[in-house]
C-alpha positions as CSV (number, residue, x, y, z in Angstrom):
1,M,0.1,0.1,0.1
2,P,1.4,3.6,-0.9
3,N,2.0,5.4,2.1
4,I,2.5,9.0,0.2
5,Q,-0.8,11.0,-0.6
6,S,0.3,11.4,-4.1
7,A,1.0,7.6,-4.5
8,E,-2.6,6.9,-3.0
9,K,-4.1,9.1,-5.8
10,A,-2.0,7.6,-8.5
11,L,-3.1,4.2,-7.4
12,R,-6.7,5.5,-7.4
13,Q,-6.2,6.8,-10.9
14,S,-4.5,3.7,-12.2
15,K,-7.4,1.5,-11.0
16,R,-10.0,3.8,-12.9
17,R,-7.8,3.9,-16.1
18,R,-7.3,0.0,-15.9
19,L,-11.0,-0.7,-15.9
20,R,-11.6,1.9,-18.6
21,N,-9.0,0.2,-20.8
22,L,-10.5,-3.2,-20.1
23,E,-14.0,-2.0,-21.1
24,K,-12.5,-0.8,-24.4
25,K,-10.6,-3.8,-25.1
26,D,-13.3,-6.3,-24.3
27,A,-15.6,-4.0,-26.4
28,F,-13.5,-4.5,-29.6
29,K,-12.8,-8.1,-29.0
30,D,-16.5,-8.8,-28.6
31,A,-17.3,-6.9,-31.7
32,F,-14.9,-9.0,-33.6
33,K,-16.0,-12.1,-32.5
34,S,-19.6,-11.0,-33.4
35,L,-18.4,-10.2,-37.0
36,K,-16.7,-13.6,-37.2
37,K,-19.9,-15.3,-36.4
38,L,-21.7,-13.2,-38.7
39,A,-19.2,-14.1,-41.6
40,A,-19.3,-17.7,-40.7
41,A,-23.0,-17.9,-40.7
42,G,-23.0,-16.4,-44.4
43,K,-24.9,-13.3,-43.4
44,T,-22.4,-10.9,-45.6
45,A,-25.0,-7.9,-45.7
46,D,-25.4,-8.0,-41.9
47,A,-21.5,-8.4,-41.5
48,K,-20.9,-5.4,-44.0
49,Q,-23.1,-3.1,-41.9
50,F,-21.3,-4.6,-38.6
51,L,-18.0,-3.9,-40.0
52,A,-18.4,-0.1,-39.3
53,T,-18.8,-0.7,-35.7
54,V,-15.8,-3.1,-35.4
55,Y,-13.8,-0.3,-37.2
56,K,-15.3,2.3,-34.5
57,K,-14.2,0.3,-31.6
58,V,-10.9,-0.7,-33.0
59,D,-10.2,3.0,-33.4
60,K,-11.4,4.1,-30.3
61,A,-9.0,1.7,-28.6
62,A,-6.1,2.6,-30.6
63,K,-6.7,6.5,-30.1
64,T,-6.6,6.1,-26.3
65,N,-3.5,3.9,-26.6
66,V,-5.4,0.6,-25.4
67,I,-3.6,-1.0,-28.5
68,A,-1.0,0.0,-30.9
69,K,-1.8,1.8,-34.1
70,N,-0.3,-0.9,-36.2
71,K,-2.4,-3.7,-34.3
72,A,-5.5,-1.6,-35.1
73,A,-4.6,-1.4,-38.7
74,R,-3.9,-5.2,-38.8
75,L,-7.4,-5.8,-37.0
76,K,-9.2,-3.6,-39.5
77,S,-7.4,-5.3,-42.3
78,Q,-8.4,-8.9,-41.0
79,A,-12.1,-7.8,-40.5
80,S,-12.3,-6.4,-44.2
81,R,-10.7,-9.5,-45.4
82,L,-13.1,-11.6,-43.5
83,V,-16.3,-9.9,-44.6
84,A,-15.0,-9.7,-48.3
85,T,-14.1,-13.5,-48.8
86,K,-17.4,-14.9,-47.3
């Protein structure tokens, strides 16, 4: 446990940030999984519409440094290829 007041505040901040980061990470992972399910089921029209949601969640995570910019680009590329091939 931190003894100094500023260290206590830093701990509170890091806990809040960790939860916020986990929410964003879970959001884009869930969206990507849903897109995979749609593509696997052969629902290409729904998958193409849902692709925008996946892009939004991935971009939001990259913007706030939850994931790296290149990982975001890679995920978006995978998502678009997934929709295009099915």
